[in-house]
C-alpha positions as CSV (number, residue, x, y, z in Angstrom):
1,X,199.8,-16.0,-35.7
2,X,200.2,-19.3,-37.6
3,X,203.6,-20.3,-39.0
4,X,203.3,-22.5,-42.1
5,X,205.5,-23.6,-45.0
6,X,205.1,-23.2,-48.8
7,X,205.2,-26.2,-51.0
8,X,208.3,-26.4,-53.0
9,X,208.2,-27.8,-56.6
10,X,204.8,-29.2,-55.9
11,X,206.1,-31.6,-53.3
12,X,204.5,-31.9,-49.8
13,X,206.4,-30.0,-47.1
14,X,207.4,-32.4,-44.2
15,X,209.0,-31.2,-41.0
16,X,212.5,-32.7,-40.6
17,X,213.5,-30.9,-37.4
18,X,211.4,-28.9,-34.9
19,X,213.6,-26.7,-32.8
20,X,211.1,-25.3,-30.3
21,X,208.4,-26.6,-28.0
22,X,205.1,-25.3,-26.8
23,X,205.5,-22.4,-24.3
24,X,209.0,-21.5,-25.5
25,X,209.9,-17.9,-25.8
26,X,211.2,-17.1,-29.3
27,X,213.1,-14.1,-30.8
28,X,212.5,-12.5,-34.2
29,X,214.3,-14.3,-36.9
30,X,214.9,-17.4,-34.8
31,X,214.9,-20.7,-36.6
32,X,211.8,-22.7,-35.6
33,X,211.8,-25.7,-37.9
34,X,213.7,-27.2,-40.8
35,X,211.9,-28.9,-43.7
36,X,213.0,-32.2,-45.3
37,X,213.8,-30.4,-48.6
38,X,216.6,-28.4,-47.1
39,X,219.6,-30.7,-48.0
40,X,218.5,-31.0,-51.7
41,X,217.9,-27.3,-52.0
42,X,221.3,-26.5,-50.3
43,X,223.0,-28.7,-52.9
44,X,221.2,-26.9,-55.7
45,X,222.1,-23.5,-54.3
46,X,225.8,-24.6,-54.1
47,X,225.7,-25.6,-57.7
48,X,224.3,-22.3,-58.8
49,X,227.1,-20.5,-56.9
50,X,229.6,-22.6,-58.8
51,X,228.0,-21.5,-62.1
52,X,228.5,-17.9,-61.0
53,X,232.2,-18.5,-60.3
54,X,232.6,-20.2,-63.7
55,X,230.8,-17.3,-65.6
56,X,232.9,-14.8,-63.8
57,X,236.1,-16.6,-64.7
58,X,234.9,-16.8,-68.3
59,X,234.2,-13.1,-68.5
60,X,237.5,-12.2,-66.9
61,X,239.3,-14.4,-69.4
62,X,237.6,-12.7,-72.4
63,X,238.5,-9.3,-71.0
64,X,242.0,-10.3,-70.4
65,X,242.5,-11.4,-74.0
66,X,245.1,-14.0,-75.2
67,X,247.9,-15.4,-73.1
68,X,251.3,-13.6,-73.5
69,X,252.8,-16.8,-75.0
70,X,250.2,-17.0,-77.7
71,X,250.7,-13.3,-78.5
72,X,254.5,-13.8,-78.7
73,X,254.1,-16.8,-81.0
74,X,251.6,-15.1,-83.3
75,X,253.9,-12.0,-83.5
76,X,256.8,-14.2,-84.5
77,X,254.6,-15.8,-87.2
78,X,253.7,-12.4,-88.6
79,X,257.4,-11.4,-88.8
80,X,258.2,-14.7,-90.6
81,X,255.5,-14.1,-93.1
82,X,256.6,-10.5,-93.6
83,X,260.1,-11.7,-94.6
84,X,258.6,-14.3,-97.0
85,X,256.3,-11.7,-98.5
86,X,259.2,-9.3,-99.1
87,X,261.2,-12.1,-100.7
88,X,258.2,-13.1,-102.9
89,X,257.7,-9.5,-103.9
90,X,261.3,-9.0,-104.9
91,X,261.3,-12.3,-106.9
92,X,258.1,-11.3,-108.7
93,X,259.4,-7.8,-109.6
94,X,262.7,-9.2,-110.8
95,X,260.9,-11.8,-113.0
96,X,258.8,-9.1,-114.6
97,X,262.0,-7.1,-115.5
98,X,263.5,-10.3,-117.0
99,X,260.3,-10.8,-119.1
100,X,260.6,-7.2,-120.4
101,X,264.2,-8.0,-121.3
102,X,263.2,-11.2,-123.1
103,X,265.2,-13.3,-120.6
104,X,262.4,-15.4,-119.1
105,X,258.9,-16.7,-119.9
106,X,255.4,-15.6,-119.0
107,X,254.9,-18.9,-117.2
108,X,257.8,-18.1,-114.9
109,X,256.3,-14.6,-114.2
110,X,252.9,-16.1,-113.4
111,X,254.5,-18.6,-110.9
112,X,256.2,-15.7,-109.1
113,X,253.0,-13.7,-109.1
114,X,251.1,-16.6,-107.6
115,X,253.7,-16.9,-104.8
116,X,253.5,-13.1,-104.2
117,X,249.6,-13.1,-104.0
118,X,249.6,-16.1,-101.7
119,X,252.1,-14.5,-99.4
120,X,250.0,-11.4,-99.4
121,X,246.9,-13.3,-98.2
122,X,248.8,-15.3,-95.6
123,X,250.3,-12.2,-94.1
124,X,246.9,-10.5,-94.0
125,X,245.4,-13.5,-92.1
126,X,248.3,-13.6,-89.6
127,X,248.0,-9.9,-88.9
128,X,244.3,-10.2,-88.5
129,X,244.7,-13.1,-86.0
130,X,247.3,-11.1,-84.1
131,X,244.9,-8.2,-83.8
132,X,242.1,-10.5,-82.6
133,X,244.4,-11.9,-79.9
134,X,245.4,-8.5,-78.8
135,X,241.8,-7.2,-78.4
136,X,238.6,-8.8,-77.1
137,X,235.4,-8.4,-79.1
138,X,232.6,-6.4,-77.5
139,X,230.1,-9.1,-78.6
140,X,232.0,-11.8,-76.7
141,X,232.0,-9.6,-73.6
142,X,228.3,-9.0,-73.9
143,X,227.6,-12.7,-74.2
144,X,229.7,-13.6,-71.2
145,X,228.0,-10.8,-69.2
146,X,224.6,-12.2,-70.0
147,X,225.7,-15.7,-69.1
148,X,226.8,-14.3,-65.7
149,X,223.5,-12.5,-65.2
150,X,221.6,-15.7,-65.9
151,X,223.8,-17.6,-63.4
152,X,223.2,-14.9,-60.8
153,X,219.4,-15.0,-61.3
154,X,219.4,-18.8,-60.9
155,X,221.4,-18.5,-57.8
156,X,218.9,-15.9,-56.3
157,X,216.0,-18.3,-57.0
158,X,217.9,-21.2,-55.4
159,X,218.7,-19.1,-52.3
160,X,215.1,-18.1,-52.1
161,X,213.9,-21.7,-52.3
162,X,216.5,-22.7,-49.6
163,X,215.2,-19.9,-47.3
164,X,211.7,-21.4,-47.6
165,X,213.1,-24.8,-46.2
166,X,214.2,-23.0,-43.0
167,X,211.2,-21.7,-41.0
168,X,212.0,-18.5,-39.0
169,X,209.9,-16.5,-36.6
170,X,208.7,-13.2,-38.1
171,X,208.2,-11.7,-34.6
172,X,209.4,-12.1,-31.0
173,X,206.8,-14.0,-28.9
174,X,205.9,-17.4,-27.5
175,X,205.0,-20.8,-29.1
176,X,201.3,-21.3,-28.3
177,X,200.8,-24.6,-30.1
178,X,202.7,-27.2,-32.2
179,X,200.6,-28.3,-35.1
180,X,203.2,-30.4,-37.1
181,X,205.8,-32.6,-35.5
182,X,209.0,-34.0,-37.1
183,X,208.0,-36.5,-39.8
184,X,204.6,-35.0,-40.3
185,X,203.4,-33.2,-43.4
186,X,202.6,-29.5,-43.0
187,X,198.8,-29.1,-43.5
188,X,196.5,-26.1,-43.7
189,X,196.9,-25.5,-40.0
190,X,200.7,-24.8,-40.4
191,X,203.6,-25.9,-38.2
192,X,203.2,-23.7,-35.2
193,X,200.9,-21.1,-33.7
194,X,202.9,-18.2,-32.1
195,X,201.8,-15.1,-30.3
196,X,203.3,-11.8,-29.2
197,X,203.0,-12.0,-25.4
198,X,205.2,-9.1,-24.4
199,X,202.1,-6.9,-24.3
200,X,198.8,-8.6,-23.6
201,X,195.3,-7.2,-24.2
202,X,191.8,-8.1,-23.1
203,X,188.9,-7.7,-25.6
204,X,185.9,-6.5,-23.7
205,X,182.4,-6.8,-25.3
206,X,180.7,-3.5,-24.4
207,X,176.9,-3.6,-24.8
208,X,175.7,-1.1,-27.5
209,X,173.6,0.8,-24.9
210,X,176.8,1.4,-22.8
211,X,179.2,2.5,-25.5
212,X,178.7,6.2,-24.8
213,X,180.0,5.7,-21.3
214,X,183.3,4.2,-22.4
215,X,186.3,6.1,-23.7
216,X,190.0,5.5,-24.2
217,X,192.2,6.1,-21.2
218,X,189.6,4.7,-18.7
219,X,190.9,2.2,-16.1
220,X,189.6,-1.3,-16.1
221,X,189.6,-4.3,-13.7
222,X,189.7,-7.8,-15.0
223,X,188.7,-10.9,-13.0
224,X,188.3,-14.6,-13.7
225,X,188.3,-17.9,-12.0
226,X,191.6,-18.8,-13.6
227,X,193.3,-15.7,-12.1
228,X,194.8,-15.7,-8.6
229,X,194.1,-12.0,-8.3
230,X,192.4,-9.3,-10.5
231,X,194.4,-7.7,-13.3
232,X,194.2,-4.0,-14.2
233,X,194.6,-2.1,-17.4
234,X,193.6,0.8,-19.5
235,X,191.2,1.2,-22.4
236,X,193.5,1.4,-25.4
237,X,191.1,1.4,-28.3
238,X,187.3,1.4,-28.7
239,X,185.9,-0.2,-31.8
240,X,183.7,1.7,-34.3
241,X,181.7,-1.3,-35.5
242,X,178.6,-2.7,-33.8
243,X,178.5,-6.5,-34.0
244,X,176.4,-9.4,-32.8
245,X,177.1,-10.7,-29.3
246,X,178.1,-14.3,-30.0
247,X,176.5,-15.5,-26.7
248,X,173.2,-13.6,-27.0
249,X,170.7,-13.8,-29.9
250,X,169.7,-10.5,-31.6
251,X,166.0,-10.5,-30.7
252,X,164.1,-7.2,-30.7
253,X,161.7,-8.7,-28.2
254,X,164.5,-9.7,-25.9
255,X,165.7,-7.5,-23.0
256,X,169.2,-8.9,-23.4
257,X,171.5,-6.7,-25.4
258,X,172.6,-8.8,-28.4
259,X,174.7,-6.0,-29.9
260,X,178.2,-5.1,-28.7
261,X,181.2,-2.9,-29.5
262,X,184.7,-4.3,-28.8
263,X,187.0,-2.4,-26.5
264,X,190.7,-3.3,-26.3
265,X,192.2,-3.0,-22.9
266,X,196.0,-2.9,-22.5
267,X,197.0,-4.9,-19.4
268,X,199.5,-3.6,-16.8
269,X,200.7,-7.2,-16.0
270,X,201.2,-9.0,-19.3
271,X,203.3,-11.8,-17.8
272,X,200.4,-13.3,-15.8
273,X,198.0,-13.0,-18.7
274,X,200.4,-14.6,-21.2
275,X,199.7,-18.0,-19.6
276,X,195.9,-17.6,-20.1
277,X,195.5,-16.8,-23.8
278,X,191.8,-16.9,-25.0
279,X,190.6,-17.2,-21.4
280,X,187.1,-15.9,-20.6
281,X,187.1,-13.0,-18.1
282,X,184.8,-10.4,-16.7
283,X,185.7,-6.7,-17.2
284,X,184.6,-3.7,-15.2
285,X,185.5,-0.3,-16.8
286,X,185.6,2.5,-14.4
287,X,184.3,6.0,-15.5
């Protein structure tokens, strides 16, 4: 299994820190390497978290409405305008009665009427402002909620990008090969090659003519010059596809069997075999 890194924002991925070496045992989720983009992406993620906090505070402020001091001041302003309105109304009505009695002029009545109408408008505006301070508008809440949703989406993207700058192992296993060292760009070969070595298998190439004699559950013995002693195992799976033998040509005139079926043998001793990955061995499968 090859562990690589995705390019972020089109920039090359460079290994900043490598936290394992070849041969190290690793756990699932363990941090293997850190890319040079991590610090920049961490700052961007922190900034998006701050935007979320700001959007949350704005939404809470809108839902809370006006400050108590602002409400008290506006309430006092409404009361003042109500008193002025009542006085203007009385003066206007009195001036109308005087006009009917011939004791004043139409101009004086018009002046009182203008004062009364102006007071009416000012009082209506003050009452409207008091009502708006006492209640929050649904549209303002909706806008603030959408701003919060946008901030949360940006934060999710920033966290995902930050996660890509920290390379973790998807499985428990062992580091087989380091392909990119600190300071090097991550190429098509990835950063590391890792393998699951807790349970090792041997892939035996069974000649096509002998496939009928092999079945799952049969015992097998494995030998090789690189092994101090033979290993044993059991046929775990038998392939269903006939393929070419990579070491023998497929020649109808040749007596050598150039077609094989792969048999997977589960080893009893995985610890010994884990140090010899891809080794060439000889397999004898017992009936």
